[in-house]
N, C-alpha and C positions, 0 to 999 in steps of 0.2 A: 657606598666602598667600594673601592676598584675590585674587578672579578667576581663580585655577584651578577646573578641573571637578573636582569629586568623585566620585574612584572608589570604587566598591561590592564589596563582597566578592560573586559571586554562590553563595559558598559557604557564605554565614552568610542569604542571603535564602531564608524556607521557598516562597516563593512562586516557580517557575520553572515553564515550558512542560515537559511530559511528552515523550518523543519515542517516536513510534512508524512502521513500516516497511510499507508497501503492493506488493505484487507487481503486473504489468502481465503476464501471460502470455497469450501467443497460440496457438492452435494451426496446422498450415498450411494451412488454410483460411482462415485468418483471424478466426476466432473468437476472443472475449475471455472468460476465465472469471472469474466473479464467483461471490460464495458469499452466501446469503441470510443473514442474521442471526439467530441463535435466541436473541438475550435483550438487553435494552434496553441501550444506547438503541438507536431504531430498530428493536426487532425485526419480521423480516417484511421486509425493506427488503433491496434490493442492494447488494454493494458489494466491493470491490476485495478480495481476501485481504493480511490482515495484521494488523498488531497490536504491542503492546507491545514496544521493546525491554526485554532483563532487563540486569542489573549485568554488567560486562565481556564485554557480548556486541555484536560489532561491527554495523553495520547491516546488512551483507550476508548474515550469518549469523544474524539477524532475518530476514530475509525469506524465505531457503531454509526456515525453523525454522516461520517462523508460514505459508506456503505450504503445506507438508507437513502440518501438524497440520492445517489449514482445509479443503484441496481432496483429501486424500490424497497429492497427484504431488510427486517429488522432485524440484527443478528446480536450474537450474543459473542463477544469477545475473550479469547483466550490467550494462547502461550505466544509470549515474545519468540519470534522466527528467527530473525536478524534484522540489522542494522547497515543502512546502504549511503554511503558517503563519498561517494566517487565527484572531487570537483566539478567535473565534466559532464554528469549522469543527466542534465537539464542545460539546453540553450538559453535559459532566461538566467541562470545564474547559480551559485553553490547552492544545492537542496541537499539536505539530510532526509532520509525515509527510515521510520521506522515500521516493519511489518509485522501485522500480526494474525495467527489463525481468528477464523472466526465461522460461526455455526449458525446456519440460518433459522431465525424463529419464525417469522410468519411475513406475508405478504408475497405478490405476485412479481416475477423479475420485469423490471423495465429500465430504458435507460429514462435518465432524467438528470436535472442539472448540469454539467457539462458534457455530460454522457449520452451521444447522438443513439447509442444502442447496449443490451446489456444480453450475453449468452452466457450459457456451459459450453463447455468444451474438453472433450476428451483428451488424454497425453497425445495420441495420434492425430487429433486434428488440431492440437498445438503449434505442430512443425510446419503448418502451412501459412500459419497468419504472420503479418508483419506488425511488430511492436514498437508501441513507444517508448522512451525515454530507455533506462538499462530492461525492462520490465521483462524482456526474452532471457536474459541474463539470470535475472532471478529467479524467476520459473523453473528453468533449467538445472540452479541450483538448488532449490526446494526441491524440487522430483527426484533430481538425485540423490539428495539425503534419505528421502524416504525409501528407495530403494535399496538404499544399502544401511539404514540402520533399523528399519521395522518400524519406526516413528509409532514413539508413544509419548504422548502430550497430557499436558493438566488438562481441567475441565475450563469452561469459560467462567471469565469474571467479570464482566462488566454489560451492560446494556445501552440503547443508544434512551435518552430521555421521552418520555411519551410527549 
């Protein structure tokens, strides 16, 4: 019919955003866990632990898996903190990331997978770092939310498989 909107089939469109997941991991002292990228893009810059969601993997499981692969920590995934979808946030293409709060459960912090290193940073130390992607913006936004809202979140909901 004329005048009706055209509905496109997203399964037939070869150009769709890729899905990534990032973890917001803080310790008892309030420091944030970041990883230094070991490969391009943004090699040598700091970012939140995370990566691409695999086929038939939930975003919560992806968060726990990526956190463990990149930081050495097993985490318990909690509240959804945000979704970041700027088409220009990644030079490789349009990626959408889902950010979850995660609590360390066990393990020793060390860089792994495509992370050259991992480390804890105070809010003051974060100011001097060079960030990958839009992670500086995400971190500033999340810290601002915590300062202004008194920060109360639900407890953890999922763990990485053993």
